[in-house]
Structures are given as C-alpha cells and as structure tokens.
C-alpha positions, 0 to 999 in steps of 0.5 A: 497484526497491525492495520496497514494504511498503505493501499494498492496504487499508492505512491510510496518511498522506500526508507530502508534496504538496498532501494532506500530513497527510491519511490514507486507504485504499490502493486500488491498488499499482503495484510497478513504478512504486513508486506507490500510489492512495489513496482520495479523495486526490490528486484530479485533473480529467481532460477525457474525450471521450465514447466509445460511444453511451451514455457522457457526456463532460466533466470527471471527477475521479479519484484519481491515483497518489502515490509510495510514499515520500510515504506512511506506514503508520498503526498505531493512529492513528500513522504508523510505518515498516514492517519484516519479520521472517522466522522459519524452522522445520523441521516434519515434514521441511518448512521453514516460512518465516513472514514477518511485517510489523511496525511499527518504532515499537512492534514489533507484528506487523501481518500474516504470510504462511506458506510451506512449502518442502520440503527 
C-alpha cells in the first residue's frame, strides 16, 4: 500500500477517464483502496430500491471513487506532484518533528503537521 498525498478538501485535476481535464474538490479519501471521491465528477447512475416507508426508489446519481493515480493536486491553478519535507529539531528536551507537504513544481509549502516526541 502506498502513502496517499491527497487529502480531503484538496482541489484536484482528473488525468484519466471520462472526466479527464476536469477539476473538483476531494470529498472523501479511501487510503486502503487508494481511491478518492471528487465532488461532481465520475458520476454514476444507481438503481435504488425504496427502503422503509418514506423513502422513494428510482435512479439516483452519485459520485463514484477514482483511483488516486488518476488525479493530480492543483496548486495556484496548475497541476503538480506532491512531496514531503521532514524537519527534526530539539526544543526544551523534546524532539519536534515538522512534516511539510510541498508542491514539487514550485517548492511551495502547502501545509504542515507538527508532532512532539519525548527523547
């Protein structure tokens, strides 16, 4: 299993399939299956039977998962690959590990997570 660099809320570009060239926001990430669900893209029609008394059956449209290899992160309106930069520092007797997500095309930092580890 590979490490997914795409997170919920990221804006991505579809690079393969019927929606190639379109972009949208990531609604959900499945890390085990390496798949993402993008808002308004890869729409499928599902025939649903009515369940319960008040629910109506019929054909519903919903966004289907896309493999993570078929999406690219959009940074400043351009698609880019993502990477990580890890910075380890010692402060007040504790190891502070900062993990930054960076855009490979520009080297800009996208976001970071900070974790304190005791020595």
